[in-house]
KOLKOLDREN-809649 format. One record per atom (N, C-alpha, C, CB): residue in three letters; chain; atom name; x, y, z. Coordinates in Angstrom, 2 decimals, padded with zeros to 5 digits, always signed. Each point is the difference from the previous one (the first is absolute). Glycine has a CB too. Layout:
N
+------+-----+------+---------+---------+---------+
! type ! mol ! atom !      px !      py !      pz !
+------+-----+------+---------+---------+---------+
!  ala !   A !   CA !       X !       Y !       Z !
...
+------+-----+------+---------+---------+---------+
//
This chain:
90
+------+-----+------+---------+---------+---------+
! type ! mol ! atom !      px !      py !      pz !
+------+-----+------+---------+---------+---------+
!  met !   A !    N ! +291.48 ! +012.12 ! +137.00 !
!  met !   A !   CA ! -001.28 ! +000.67 ! -000.12 !
!  met !   A !    C ! -000.23 ! +000.33 ! -001.48 !
!  met !   A !   CB ! +000.18 ! +000.94 ! +002.36 !
!  ala !   A !    N ! -001.31 ! -001.26 ! -002.88 !
!  ala !   A !   CA ! -000.32 ! +000.24 ! -001.41 !
!  ala !   A !    C ! -000.90 ! +001.22 ! -000.13 !
!  ala !   A !   CB ! +000.23 ! -002.46 ! -000.50 !
!  leu !   A !    N ! -000.04 ! +003.20 ! -000.57 !
!  leu !   A !   CA ! -000.85 ! +001.14 ! -000.30 !
!  leu !   A !    C ! -001.08 ! -000.44 ! -000.98 !
!  leu !   A !   CB ! +001.90 ! +001.63 ! +000.41 !
!  cys !   A !    N ! -003.08 ! -001.11 ! -000.23 !
!  cys !   A !   CA ! -001.09 ! -000.34 ! -000.89 !
!  cys !   A !    C ! -000.62 ! +001.29 ! -000.53 !
!  cys !   A !   CB ! -000.45 ! -002.16 ! +001.27 !
!  phe !   A !    N ! +000.32 ! +002.26 ! -002.58 !
!  phe !   A !   CA ! -000.61 ! +001.16 ! -000.63 !
!  phe !   A !    C ! -001.36 ! -000.42 ! -000.56 !
!  phe !   A !   CB ! +002.27 ! +001.00 ! -000.55 !
!  val !   A !    N ! -003.26 ! -000.20 ! +000.83 !
!  val !   A !   CA ! -001.34 ! -000.28 ! -000.49 !
!  val !   A !    C ! -000.41 ! +001.09 ! -000.96 !
!  val !   A !   CB ! -000.60 ! -001.22 ! +002.12 !
!  val !   A !    N ! +000.11 ! +000.84 ! -003.28 !
!  val !   A !   CA ! -000.44 ! +000.96 ! -001.01 !
!  val !   A !    C ! -001.51 ! -000.10 ! -000.12 !
!  val !   A !   CB ! +002.21 ! -000.15 ! -001.26 !
!  phe !   A !    N ! -002.88 ! +001.29 ! +001.40 !
!  phe !   A !   CA ! -001.45 ! +000.05 ! -000.13 !
!  phe !   A !    C ! -000.36 ! +000.72 ! -001.29 !
!  phe !   A !   CB ! -000.28 ! -000.03 ! +002.50 !
!  thr !   A !    N ! -000.68 ! -000.48 ! -003.21 !
!  thr !   A !   CA ! -000.48 ! +000.71 ! -001.18 !
!  thr !   A !    C ! -001.03 ! +001.03 ! +000.43 !
!  thr !   A !   CB ! +000.41 ! -002.02 ! -001.48 !
!  ala !   A !    N ! -000.67 ! +002.98 ! +000.61 !
!  ala !   A !   CA ! -000.96 ! +001.06 ! +000.31 !
!  ala !   A !    C ! -001.38 ! -000.59 ! +000.27 !
!  ala !   A !   CB ! +001.31 ! +001.61 ! -001.42 !
!  asp !   A !    N ! -001.68 ! -002.70 ! +000.73 !
!  asp !   A !   CA ! -001.31 ! -000.60 ! +000.19 !
!  asp !   A !    C ! -000.14 ! -000.59 ! +001.40 !
!  asp !   A !   CB ! -000.10 ! -000.50 ! -002.45 !
!  ile !   A !    N ! +001.15 ! -000.15 ! +002.93 !
!  ile !   A !   CA ! -000.04 ! -000.59 ! +001.33 !
!  ile !   A !    C ! -000.09 ! +001.11 ! +001.05 !
!  ile !   A !   CB ! +001.32 ! -002.00 ! -000.79 !
!  leu !   A !    N ! -000.52 ! +003.04 ! +000.64 !
!  leu !   A !   CA ! -000.01 ! +001.09 ! +000.96 !
!  leu !   A !    C ! -001.33 ! +000.74 ! +000.00 !
!  leu !   A !   CB ! +002.45 ! +000.22 ! -000.28 !
!  ala !   A !    N ! -003.07 ! -000.11 ! -000.88 !
!  ala !   A !   CA ! -001.26 ! +000.73 ! -000.10 !
!  ala !   A !    C ! -001.14 ! -000.75 ! +000.68 !
!  ala !   A !   CB ! +000.79 ! +001.02 ! -002.15 !
!  gln !   A !    N ! -000.72 ! -002.34 ! +002.22 !
!  gln !   A !   CA ! -001.01 ! -000.85 ! +000.62 !
!  gln !   A !    C ! -001.41 ! +000.42 ! -000.39 !
!  gln !   A !   CB ! +001.56 ! -000.39 ! +001.90 !
!  gly !   A !    N ! -001.81 ! +000.33 ! -003.18 !
!  gly !   A !   CA ! -001.33 ! +000.30 ! -000.50 !
!  gly !   A !    C ! -000.22 ! +001.46 ! -000.36 !
!  gly !   A !   CB ! -000.76 ! -001.85 ! +001.37 !
!  lys !   A !    N ! +001.65 ! +002.73 ! -000.97 !
!  lys !   A !   CA ! -000.13 ! +001.41 ! -000.36 !
!  lys !   A !    C ! +000.55 ! +000.19 ! -001.41 !
!  lys !   A !   CB ! +000.19 ! +000.72 ! +002.43 !
!  pro !   A !    N ! -000.68 ! +000.28 ! -003.18 !
!  pro !   A !   CA ! +000.54 ! +000.24 ! -001.34 !
!  pro !   A !    C ! +001.50 ! +000.27 ! +000.05 !
!  pro !   A !   CB ! -002.22 ! +000.91 ! -000.72 !
!  ala !   A !    N ! +002.93 ! -001.45 ! -000.25 !
!  ala !   A !   CA ! +001.45 ! +000.21 ! -000.06 !
!  ala !   A !    C ! +000.29 ! +001.47 ! -000.28 !
!  ala !   A !   CB ! +000.35 ! -002.36 ! -000.81 !
!  lys !   A !    N ! +000.71 ! +002.86 ! +001.37 !
!  lys !   A !   CA ! +000.41 ! +001.38 ! -000.21 !
!  lys !   A !    C ! +000.46 ! +000.16 ! -001.44 !
!  lys !   A !   CB ! +000.66 ! +000.26 ! +002.43 !
!  thr !   A !    N ! -001.21 ! +000.70 ! -003.16 !
!  thr !   A !   CA ! +000.31 ! +000.14 ! -001.41 !
!  thr !   A !    C ! +001.27 ! +000.81 ! -000.24 !
!  thr !   A !   CB ! -002.43 ! -000.18 ! -000.49 !
!  glu !   A !    N ! +002.79 ! +001.05 ! +001.40 !
!  glu !   A !   CA ! +001.19 ! +000.82 ! -000.17 !
!  glu !   A !    C ! +001.23 ! -000.79 ! +000.43 !
!  glu !   A !   CB ! -001.33 ! +002.12 ! +000.39 !
!  ile !   A !    N ! +002.29 ! -002.25 ! -001.27 !
!  ile !   A !   CA ! +001.23 ! -000.71 ! +000.31 !
!  ile !   A !    C ! +000.98 ! +001.02 ! +000.59 !
!  ile !   A !   CB ! -000.38 ! -001.73 ! -001.86 !
!  gln !   A !    N ! +000.86 ! +001.46 ! +003.05 !
!  gln !   A !   CA ! +000.96 ! +000.88 ! +000.64 !
!  gln !   A !    C ! +001.36 ! -000.17 ! -000.67 !
!  gln !   A !   CB ! -001.27 ! -000.13 ! +002.18 !
!  gln !   A !    N ! +002.04 ! +001.21 ! -002.22 !
!  gln !   A !   CA ! +001.32 ! -000.07 ! -000.59 !
!  gln !   A !    C ! +000.86 ! -000.95 ! +000.83 !
!  gln !   A !   CB ! -000.20 ! +002.36 ! -000.92 !
!  pro !   A !    N ! +000.71 ! -003.41 ! +000.30 !
!  pro !   A !   CA ! +000.84 ! -000.93 ! +000.75 !
!  pro !   A !    C ! +001.28 ! +000.69 ! +000.47 !
!  pro !   A !   CB ! -000.94 ! -001.91 ! -001.34 !
!  asn !   A !    N ! +001.36 ! +001.58 ! +002.55 !
!  asn !   A !   CA ! +001.24 ! +000.57 ! +000.53 !
!  asn !   A !    C ! +001.15 ! -000.92 ! -000.39 !
!  asn !   A !   CB ! -001.23 ! +001.10 ! +001.94 !
!  leu !   A !    N ! +001.52 ! -001.12 ! -003.25 !
!  leu !   A !   CA ! +001.02 ! -000.89 ! -000.56 !
!  leu !   A !    C ! +000.98 ! +000.80 ! -000.84 !
!  leu !   A !   CB ! -001.63 ! -001.91 ! +000.00 !
!  asp !   A !    N ! +002.83 ! +001.40 ! -000.12 !
!  asp !   A !   CA ! +000.93 ! +000.50 ! -001.00 !
!  asp !   A !    C ! -000.30 ! -000.73 ! -001.29 !
!  asp !   A !   CB ! +001.80 ! +000.54 ! +001.73 !
!  gly !   A !    N ! -001.75 ! +000.15 ! -002.83 !
!  gly !   A !   CA ! -000.21 ! -000.69 ! -001.25 !
!  gly !   A !    C ! -000.15 ! +000.93 ! -001.17 !
!  gly !   A !   CB ! -001.04 ! -001.80 ! +001.28 !
!  leu !   A !    N ! +000.86 ! +001.19 ! -002.43 !
!  leu !   A !   CA ! -000.09 ! +000.72 ! -001.26 !
!  leu !   A !    C ! -001.13 ! -000.58 ! -000.82 !
!  leu !   A !   CB ! +002.47 ! +000.52 ! +000.05 !
!  val !   A !    N ! -003.25 ! +000.36 ! -000.66 !
!  val !   A !   CA ! -001.04 ! -000.43 ! -000.93 !
!  val !   A !    C ! +000.19 ! +000.82 ! -001.27 !
!  val !   A !   CB ! -001.64 ! -000.63 ! +001.86 !
!  glu !   A !    N ! +001.82 ! -000.04 ! -002.97 !
!  glu !   A !   CA ! +000.12 ! +000.67 ! -001.29 !
!  glu !   A !    C ! -001.21 ! -000.40 ! -000.83 !
!  glu !   A !   CB ! +002.55 ! +000.04 ! +000.09 !
!  val !   A !    N ! -003.31 ! +000.95 ! -000.51 !
!  val !   A !   CA ! -001.24 ! -000.27 ! -000.71 !
!  val !   A !    C ! -000.02 ! +000.76 ! -001.33 !
!  val !   A !   CB ! -001.19 ! -000.37 ! +002.19 !
!  ser !   A !    N ! +000.76 ! -000.32 ! -003.24 !
!  ser !   A !   CA ! -000.20 ! +000.62 ! -001.31 !
!  ser !   A !    C ! -001.49 ! +000.00 ! -000.27 !
!  ser !   A !   CB ! +002.28 ! -000.77 ! -000.87 !
!  phe !   A !    N ! -002.79 ! +001.92 ! +000.41 !
!  phe !   A !   CA ! -001.43 ! +000.11 ! -000.21 !
!  phe !   A !    C ! -000.33 ! +000.94 ! -001.15 !
!  phe !   A !   CB ! -000.36 ! -000.47 ! +002.41 !
!  lys !   A !    N ! -000.87 ! +000.36 ! -002.88 !
!  lys !   A !   CA ! -000.56 ! +000.90 ! -001.00 !
!  lys !   A !    C ! -001.22 ! +000.67 ! +000.62 !
!  lys !   A !   CB ! +000.85 ! -001.42 ! -001.94 !
!  ile !   A !    N ! -001.29 ! +002.52 ! +001.35 !
!  ile !   A !   CA ! -001.22 ! +000.67 ! +000.43 !
!  ile !   A !    C ! -001.04 ! -000.25 ! -001.09 !
!  ile !   A !   CB ! +001.28 ! +001.79 ! +001.34 !
!  asp !   A !    N ! -002.42 ! -002.38 ! -000.94 !
!  asp !   A !   CA ! -001.01 ! -000.31 ! -001.00 !
!  asp !   A !    C ! -000.86 ! +001.23 ! -000.31 !
!  asp !   A !   CB ! -000.03 ! -002.39 ! +000.79 !
!  val !   A !    N ! -000.89 ! +002.24 ! -001.72 !
!  val !   A !   CA ! -000.82 ! +001.13 ! -000.46 !
!  val !   A !    C ! -000.89 ! +000.57 ! +001.10 !
!  val !   A !   CB ! +000.04 ! -000.99 ! -002.26 !
!  ser !   A !    N ! -000.36 ! +000.20 ! +003.27 !
!  ser !   A !   CA ! -000.82 ! +000.50 ! +001.10 !
!  ser !   A !    C ! +000.83 ! +000.66 ! +001.09 !
!  ser !   A !   CB ! -001.66 ! -001.79 ! -000.50 !
!  gly !   A !    N ! +003.00 ! +001.79 ! +000.34 !
!  gly !   A !   CA ! +000.88 ! +000.64 ! +000.99 !
!  gly !   A !    C ! +000.48 ! -000.93 ! +001.10 !
!  gly !   A !   CB ! -001.18 ! +002.08 ! -000.49 !
!  lys !   A !    N ! +000.85 ! -003.36 ! +000.39 !
!  lys !   A !   CA ! +000.44 ! -000.96 ! +001.01 !
!  lys !   A !    C ! +001.35 ! -000.59 ! -000.39 !
!  lys !   A !   CB ! -002.40 ! -000.53 ! +000.57 !
!  ile !   A !    N ! +003.15 ! +000.16 ! +000.45 !
!  ile !   A !   CA ! +001.33 ! -000.60 ! -000.21 !
!  ile !   A !    C ! -000.15 ! -001.48 ! -000.28 !
!  ile !   A !   CB ! +001.07 ! +001.72 ! +001.50 !
!  gln !   A !    N ! -000.45 ! -002.18 ! -002.57 !
!  gln !   A !   CA ! +000.01 ! -001.42 ! -000.38 !
!  gln !   A !    C ! +001.44 ! -000.51 ! +000.14 !
!  gln !   A !   CB ! -001.98 ! +000.30 ! -001.60 !
!  ile !   A !    N ! +002.22 ! -001.17 ! +002.55 !
!  ile !   A !   CA ! +001.35 ! -000.52 ! +000.24 !
!  ile !   A !    C ! +000.39 ! -000.98 ! -001.11 !
!  ile !   A !   CB ! -000.31 ! +000.28 ! +002.50 !
!  val !   A !    N ! +001.48 ! -000.03 ! -003.08 !
!  val !   A !   CA ! +000.54 ! -000.84 ! -001.06 !
!  val !   A !    C ! +000.94 ! -001.04 ! +000.59 !
!  val !   A !   CB ! -000.20 ! +001.89 ! -001.65 !
!  his !   A !    N ! +001.05 ! -001.47 ! +002.60 !
!  his !   A !   CA ! +000.98 ! -000.89 ! +000.62 !
!  his !   A !    C ! +000.33 ! +000.54 ! +001.38 !
!  his !   A !   CB ! +000.96 ! -000.67 ! -002.26 !
!  ile !   A !    N ! -000.74 ! -000.26 ! +003.20 !
!  ile !   A !   CA ! +000.40 ! +000.42 ! +001.35 !
!  ile !   A !    C ! +001.03 ! -000.99 ! +000.53 !
!  ile !   A !   CB ! -002.27 ! +001.07 ! +000.42 !
!  asn !   A !    N ! +003.29 ! -000.53 ! +000.21 !
!  asn !   A !   CA ! +001.07 ! -000.80 ! +000.59 !
!  asn !   A !    C ! +000.26 ! +000.55 ! +001.39 !
!  asn !   A !   CB ! +001.04 ! -000.53 ! -002.28 !
!  ser !   A !    N ! -000.89 ! -000.35 ! +003.26 !
!  ser !   A !   CA ! +000.12 ! +000.46 ! +001.37 !
!  ser !   A !    C ! +000.86 ! -000.95 ! +000.82 !
!  ser !   A !   CB ! -002.23 ! +001.09 ! -000.18 !
!  thr !   A !    N ! +002.74 ! -000.55 ! +001.28 !
!  thr !   A !   CA ! +000.76 ! -000.81 ! +000.95 !
!  thr !   A !    C ! -000.90 ! -000.59 ! +001.07 !
!  thr !   A !   CB ! +002.01 ! +001.42 ! -000.42 !
!  ser !   A !    N ! -003.30 ! -001.05 ! +000.41 !
!  ser !   A !   CA ! -000.92 ! -000.45 ! +001.04 !
!  ser !   A !    C ! -001.44 ! -000.08 ! -000.52 !
!  ser !   A !   CB ! +001.50 ! +001.02 ! +001.73 !
!  pro !   A !    N ! -002.16 ! -002.14 ! -001.51 !
!  pro !   A !   CA ! -001.41 ! -000.11 ! -000.40 !
!  pro !   A !    C ! -000.88 ! +001.03 ! +000.73 !
!  pro !   A !   CB ! +000.37 ! -002.44 ! -000.46 !
!  gln !   A !    N ! -000.04 ! +002.75 ! +001.71 !
!  gln !   A !   CA ! -000.78 ! +000.99 ! +000.76 !
!  gln !   A !    C ! +000.12 ! +001.38 ! -000.62 !
!  gln !   A !   CB ! +000.34 ! -001.34 ! +002.09 !
!  leu !   A !    N ! +000.85 ! +001.71 ! -002.50 !
!  leu !   A !   CA ! +000.19 ! +001.30 ! -000.64 !
!  leu !   A !    C ! -000.68 ! +000.04 ! -001.36 !
!  leu !   A !   CB ! +002.17 ! +000.28 ! +001.22 !
!  thr !   A !    N ! -002.13 ! -001.40 ! -001.95 !
!  thr !   A !   CA ! -000.69 ! -000.07 ! -001.29 !
!  thr !   A !    C ! -001.48 ! +000.25 ! +000.19 !
!  thr !   A !   CB ! +001.72 ! -001.63 ! -000.87 !
!  glu !   A !    N ! -002.32 ! +000.95 ! +001.82 !
!  glu !   A !   CA ! -001.44 ! +000.16 ! +000.27 !
!  glu !   A !    C ! -000.33 ! +001.44 ! +000.39 !
!  glu !   A !   CB ! -000.11 ! -002.40 ! +000.72 !
!  tyr !   A !    N ! +000.97 ! +003.00 ! +000.09 !
!  tyr !   A !   CA ! -000.21 ! +001.38 ! +000.44 !
!  tyr !   A !    C ! +000.01 ! +000.97 ! -001.20 !
!  tyr !   A !   CB ! +001.07 ! -000.57 ! +002.22 !
!  val !   A !    N ! -000.07 ! +000.45 ! -003.08 !
!  val !   A !   CA ! +000.12 ! +000.89 ! -001.16 !
!  val !   A !    C ! -001.15 ! -000.21 ! -000.98 !
!  val !   A !   CB ! +002.50 ! -000.02 ! +000.27 !
!  val !   A !    N ! -002.84 ! -001.23 ! -000.56 !
!  val !   A !   CA ! -001.11 ! -000.30 ! -000.92 !
!  val !   A !    C ! -001.29 ! +000.59 ! +000.54 !
!  val !   A !   CB ! +001.15 ! -002.11 ! -000.75 !
!  asn !   A !    N ! -001.39 ! +001.96 ! +002.05 !
!  asn !   A !   CA ! -001.21 ! +000.55 ! +000.62 !
!  asn !   A !    C ! -000.06 ! +001.51 ! -000.14 !
!  asn !   A !   CB ! +000.01 ! -001.90 ! +001.62 !
!  lys !   A !    N ! +001.09 ! +002.57 ! -001.35 !
!  lys !   A !   CA ! +000.03 ! +001.47 ! -000.09 !
!  lys !   A !    C ! -000.16 ! +000.47 ! -001.45 !
!  lys !   A !   CB ! +001.47 ! +000.07 ! +002.03 !
!  leu !   A !    N ! -000.80 ! -000.72 ! -002.97 !
!  leu !   A !   CA ! -000.10 ! +000.40 ! -001.41 !
!  leu !   A !    C ! -001.41 ! -000.23 ! -000.54 !
!  leu !   A !   CB ! +002.42 ! -000.54 ! -000.30 !
!  ser !   A !    N ! -003.10 ! -000.49 ! +000.78 !
!  ser !   A !   CA ! -001.35 ! -000.28 ! -000.50 !
!  ser !   A !    C ! -001.00 ! +001.08 ! +000.40 !
!  ser !   A !   CB ! +000.53 ! -002.44 ! +000.12 !
!  lys !   A !    N ! -000.20 ! +003.23 ! +000.89 !
!  lys !   A !   CA ! -000.90 ! +001.06 ! +000.47 !
!  lys !   A !    C ! +000.21 ! +001.32 ! -000.74 !
!  lys !   A !   CB ! -000.01 ! -001.11 ! +002.22 !
!  ile !   A !    N ! +001.04 ! +001.20 ! -003.04 !
!  ile !   A !   CA ! +000.31 ! +001.25 ! -000.69 !
!  ile !   A !    C ! -000.81 ! +000.10 ! -001.28 !
!  ile !   A !   CB ! +002.32 ! +000.00 ! +000.96 !
!  lys !   A !    N ! -002.95 ! +001.13 ! -001.15 !
!  lys !   A !   CA ! -000.67 ! +000.28 ! -001.27 !
!  lys !   A !    C ! +000.45 ! +001.39 ! -000.43 !
!  lys !   A !   CB ! -002.04 ! -001.47 ! +000.55 !
!  leu !   A !    N ! +002.61 ! +001.53 ! -001.74 !
!  leu !   A !   CA ! +000.53 ! +001.26 ! -000.52 !
!  leu !   A !    C ! -001.05 ! +000.69 ! -000.85 !
!  leu !   A !   CB ! +002.34 ! -000.94 ! +000.04 !
!  ser !   A !    N ! -002.17 ! +002.22 ! -000.23 !
!  ser !   A !   CA ! -000.97 ! +000.76 ! -000.79 !
!  ser !   A !    C ! +000.13 ! -000.34 ! -001.48 !
!  ser !   A !   CB ! +000.07 ! +001.86 ! +001.69 !
!  asn !   A !    N ! -001.06 ! -001.48 ! -002.45 !
!  asn !   A !   CA ! +000.01 ! -000.25 ! -001.44 !
!  asn !   A !    C ! +001.09 ! +000.77 ! -000.71 !
!  asn !   A !   CB ! -002.44 ! -000.43 ! +000.12 !
!  asp !   A !    N ! +003.00 ! +001.45 ! +000.52 !
!  asp !   A !   CA ! +001.09 ! +000.79 ! -000.59 !
!  asp !   A !    C ! +001.25 ! -000.84 ! -000.20 !
!  asp !   A !   CB ! -000.93 ! +002.05 ! +001.07 !
!  thr !   A !    N ! +001.06 ! -003.10 ! -000.29 !
!  thr !   A !   CA ! +001.18 ! -000.88 ! -000.11 !
!  thr !   A !    C ! -000.34 ! -001.15 ! -000.94 !
!  thr !   A !   CB ! +000.77 ! +000.61 ! +002.34 !
!  ala !   A !    N ! -001.14 ! -000.25 ! -003.54 !
!  ala !   A !   CA ! -000.42 ! -001.00 ! -000.99 !
!  ala !   A !    C ! +001.12 ! -001.01 ! -000.25 !
!  ala !   A !   CB ! -001.52 ! +001.69 ! -001.07 !
!  pro !   A !    N ! +001.19 ! -002.97 ! +001.09 !
!  pro !   A !   CA ! +001.02 ! -001.01 ! -000.22 !
!  pro !   A !    C ! +000.50 ! +000.02 ! -001.44 !
!  pro !   A !   CB ! -001.05 ! -001.41 ! +001.79 !
!  asp !   A !    N ! +002.34 ! +001.26 ! -001.92 !
!  asp !   A !   CA ! +000.58 ! -000.05 ! -001.35 !
!  asp !   A !    C ! +000.71 ! -001.33 ! -000.22 !
!  asp !   A !   CB ! +000.26 ! +002.50 ! +000.01 !
!  gly !   A !    N ! -000.55 ! -003.47 ! +000.83 !
!  gly !   A !   CA ! +000.60 ! -001.32 ! -000.15 !
!  gly !   A !    C ! +001.35 ! -000.15 ! +000.67 !
!  gly !   A !   CB ! -001.21 ! -000.17 ! -002.11 !
!  lys !   A !    N ! +001.72 ! +001.25 ! +002.72 !
!  lys !   A !   CA ! +001.29 ! -000.07 ! +000.66 !
!  lys !   A !    C ! -000.07 ! -000.88 ! +001.24 !
!  lys !   A !   CB ! +000.57 ! +002.28 ! -000.86 !
!  val !   A !    N ! +000.49 ! -003.04 ! +001.08 !
!  val !   A !   CA ! +000.13 ! -000.76 ! +001.23 !
!  val !   A !    C ! +000.88 ! +000.81 ! +000.95 !
!  val !   A !   CB ! -000.27 ! -002.25 ! -001.21 !
!  ile !   A !    N ! -000.23 ! +002.48 ! +002.39 !
!  ile !   A !   CA ! +000.71 ! +000.77 ! +001.02 !
!  ile !   A !    C ! +000.54 ! -001.00 ! +001.02 !
!  ile !   A !   CB ! -001.48 ! +002.07 ! -000.34 !
!  thr !   A !    N ! +002.75 ! -001.93 ! +000.69 !
!  thr !   A !   CA ! +000.60 ! -000.86 ! +001.02 !
!  thr !   A !    C ! +000.37 ! +000.87 ! +001.19 !
!  thr !   A !   CB ! +000.88 ! -001.63 ! -001.74 !
!  tyr !   A !    N ! -001.29 ! +001.17 ! +002.92 !
!  tyr !   A !   CA ! +000.27 ! +000.75 ! +001.22 !
!  tyr !   A !    C ! +000.54 ! -000.96 ! +001.05 !
!  tyr !   A !   CB ! -001.81 ! +001.69 ! -000.54 !
!  arg !   A !    N ! +002.77 ! -001.22 ! +001.30 !
!  arg !   A !   CA ! +000.61 ! -000.82 ! +001.06 !
!  arg !   A !    C ! -000.36 ! +000.60 ! +001.36 !
!  arg !   A !   CB ! +001.92 ! -000.68 ! -001.54 !
!  phe !   A !    N ! -002.52 ! -000.14 ! +002.39 !
!  phe !   A !   CA ! -000.33 ! +000.38 ! +001.37 !
!  phe !   A !    C ! +001.03 ! -000.65 ! +000.92 !
!  phe !   A !   CB ! -002.50 ! +000.23 ! -000.53 !
!  val !   A !    N ! +003.14 ! +000.58 ! +001.35 !
!  val !   A !   CA ! +000.99 ! -000.52 ! +000.96 !
!  val !   A !    C ! -000.56 ! +000.19 ! +001.40 !
!  val !   A !   CB ! +001.95 ! +000.51 ! -001.55 !
!  phe !   A !    N ! -002.07 ! -001.59 ! +002.29 !
!  phe !   A !   CA ! -000.54 ! +000.03 ! +001.36 !
!  phe !   A !    C ! +001.14 ! -000.22 ! +001.00 !
!  phe !   A !   CB ! -002.25 ! -000.85 ! -000.82 !
!  lys !   A !    N ! +002.23 ! +001.64 ! +001.88 !
!  lys !   A !   CA ! +000.99 ! -000.13 ! +001.09 !
!  lys !   A !    C ! -000.76 ! -000.14 ! +001.30 !
!  lys !   A !   CB ! +001.73 ! +001.37 ! -001.25 !
!  lys !   A !    N ! -001.23 ! -002.24 ! +002.10 !
!  lys !   A !   CA ! -000.62 ! -000.18 ! +001.33 !
!  lys !   A !    C ! +000.05 ! +001.29 ! +000.78 !
!  lys !   A !   CB ! +000.64 ! -002.42 ! +000.01 !
!  gln !   A !    N ! -001.71 ! +002.68 ! +000.72 !
!  gln !   A !   CA ! -000.02 ! +001.16 ! +000.87 !
!  gln !   A !    C ! +000.38 ! -000.44 ! +001.41 !
!  gln !   A !   CB ! -001.79 ! +001.13 ! -001.42 !
!  ala !   A !    N ! +002.49 ! -000.28 ! +002.12 !
!  ala !   A !   CA ! +000.44 ! -000.34 ! +001.34 !
!  ala !   A !    C ! -001.14 ! +000.06 ! +000.99 !
!  ala !   A !   CB ! +002.24 ! +000.87 ! -000.55 !
+------+-----+------+---------+---------+---------+
//
C-alpha cells in the first residue's frame, strides 16, 4: 500500500477568495537568525537572515515588517542580530 501526500497552495484552497494575509506561526522546530538595522522612519531593514526553514524565515520576515519603532529609537547605523528559536508545541 502506498501513501500519497497532497500539498495545496493557499490560492487553490481559497478558490477565488482573497488569500489570508496573516501568516500563522508554523508548528516547527527551528532557528532563525536575523541581522537588521532601524531606518530613519523607525522601520526594520533586514541586512542578513539565516534559517533552518523557509517557513520560519517567511514568518519572521512578515512579523518584523509590521514593526515600527518610535522616533526616540533613532538609528545610529548599528546592526542588531537576534536569534529566534522555535519549538514544536504538543
